[in-house]
C-alpha positions in Angstrom: 0.0 0.0 0.0 1.3 3.4 -0.9 0.6 6.4 1.4 0.9 9.9 -0.2 0.8 13.4 1.3 1.3 16.8 -0.4 2.6 19.8 1.4 3.1 23.4 0.2 5.9 25.5 1.8 6.2 29.2 1.4 9.9 29.5 2.3 13.1 27.6 2.7 12.6 27.8 6.5 9.2 26.1 6.1 10.8 23.3 4.1 13.5 22.9 6.7 10.8 22.7 9.5 9.2 19.7 7.7 12.7 18.1 7.4 13.3 18.8 11.1 10.0 17.1 12.1 10.9 14.0 10.1 14.4 13.9 11.4 13.2 14.1 15.0 10.8 11.2 14.4 13.6 9.1 12.9 15.9 9.9 15.8 13.5 8.4 18.3 12.5 5.3 16.4 14.7 2.2 16.2 15.2 0.3 13.0 16.8 -3.0 11.9 18.4 -1.3 8.9 19.3 2.1 7.5 16.3 4.4 6.8 16.4 5.9 3.3 14.9 9.1 2.2 14.9 9.6 -1.6 14.8 13.2 -2.7 13.7 13.9 -6.3 13.0 17.1 -8.1 14.4 19.7 -10.5 17.5 21.8 -9.8 16.7 24.4 -7.0 13.5 22.7 -6.0 14.5 22.2 -2.3 16.4 18.9 -2.0 19.5 20.4 -0.3 17.4 22.8 1.7 15.5 19.9 3.1 18.7 18.0 3.9 20.1 21.1 5.7 17.0 21.2 7.9 17.2 17.5 8.6 20.9 17.7 9.5 20.4 20.7 11.8 17.6 19.0 13.7 20.0 16.1 14.3 22.6 18.4 15.8 24.9 19.0 12.8 26.0 22.6 13.1 28.5 22.8 10.3 27.4 23.8 6.8 25.7 21.0 4.8 26.1 21.3 1.1 25.2 18.9 -1.7 28.1 16.5 -2.2 27.8 16.8 -6.0 31.5 16.1 -6.8 32.4 13.8 -3.9 29.1 11.9 -4.2 28.8 11.1 -0.5 29.4 12.6 2.9 28.9 10.9 6.2 28.2 12.9 9.3 28.6 11.4 12.8 25.6 11.7 15.1 25.1 11.2 18.8 21.5 10.1 18.9 20.1 7.0 20.6 18.9 5.4 17.3 21.0 7.4 14.8 24.8 7.4 14.7 25.3 8.3 11.0 23.7 10.7 8.5 24.7 9.7 5.0 24.1 12.4 2.4 24.4 11.2 -1.2 24.1 13.2 -4.4 23.4 10.8 -7.3 23.3 13.4 -10.0 26.7 12.3 -11.4 26.0 8.6 -10.9 25.7 6.9 -14.3 25.2 3.3 -13.1 24.2 1.8 -9.8 27.4 -0.1 -9.8 29.3 3.1 -9.1 27.3 3.6 -5.9 27.8 -0.1 -5.0 31.6 0.5 -5.3 31.3 3.2 -2.7 29.9 0.7 -0.2 26.3 1.7 -0.5 24.9 -1.8 0.0 26.8 -2.1 3.3 25.5 1.3 4.4 21.9 0.0 3.9 22.7 -2.6 6.6 23.6 0.0 9.2 20.6 0.2 11.6 22.0 3.4 13.1 22.1 5.3 9.8 19.7 7.5 7.9 20.5 8.0 4.2 19.3 11.1 2.3 19.8 10.8 -1.4 19.4 13.7 -3.8 18.5 12.8 -7.4 17.5 9.4 -6.1 15.4 8.7 -9.1 18.7 7.9 -10.9 19.3 4.9 -8.6 15.8 3.8 -7.6 16.3 0.2 -8.7 18.7 -0.4 -5.8 16.8 1.4 -3.1 14.9 -0.6 -0.4 11.2 -1.1 -0.8 10.5 0.9 2.4 12.3 4.0 1.1 10.5 7.3 1.9 10.2 9.3 -1.3 9.9 13.1 -1.3 9.2 14.8 -4.7 10.0 18.5 -4.8 8.5 21.0 -7.3 8.7 24.7 -7.7 5.4 26.4 -6.6 3.7 29.6 -7.9 5.8 32.0 -5.8 9.6 32.3 -6.1 10.1 30.6 -2.7 7.1 28.3 -2.7 7.7 24.6 -3.0 5.4 21.6 -3.3 6.5 18.5 -1.5 4.9 15.2 -2.2 5.7 12.5 0.3 5.2 8.8 -0.7 6.0 5.7 1.3 6.8 3.7 -1.9 8.3 4.7 -5.2 6.6 4.3 -8.5 9.3 1.9 -9.9 
């Protein structure tokens, strides 16, 4: 069964508030494997803004930027159920094997990790079935964003 919710935000701060709420829920919920949040949307639609709000809510105070050229960054956390935030930018990934070479499949086994993936639609065939999908769109106003949250991708 797929669950879907649409939200409209009027500012980057509102997008980050949604991310913060989700992050706080993840931080207090145990899991038997890494939780994956797939972020999909056009350039400038809010994927990195969301990730910044998520990271800040988990206590990461240093700047969080999209790892476009390094592909992946791992941040250490000090939460009961989260010890690692993995931020991946799959924009430059041409084959899923490239991500597998970076140890992605091993990361999926880490019950203390949450993995946020920008441009996740490029690698959706290797993402777990329970991946949370967030689709970002530009809204009517310059800062408005439309976020659609789905509990399963449309593979």
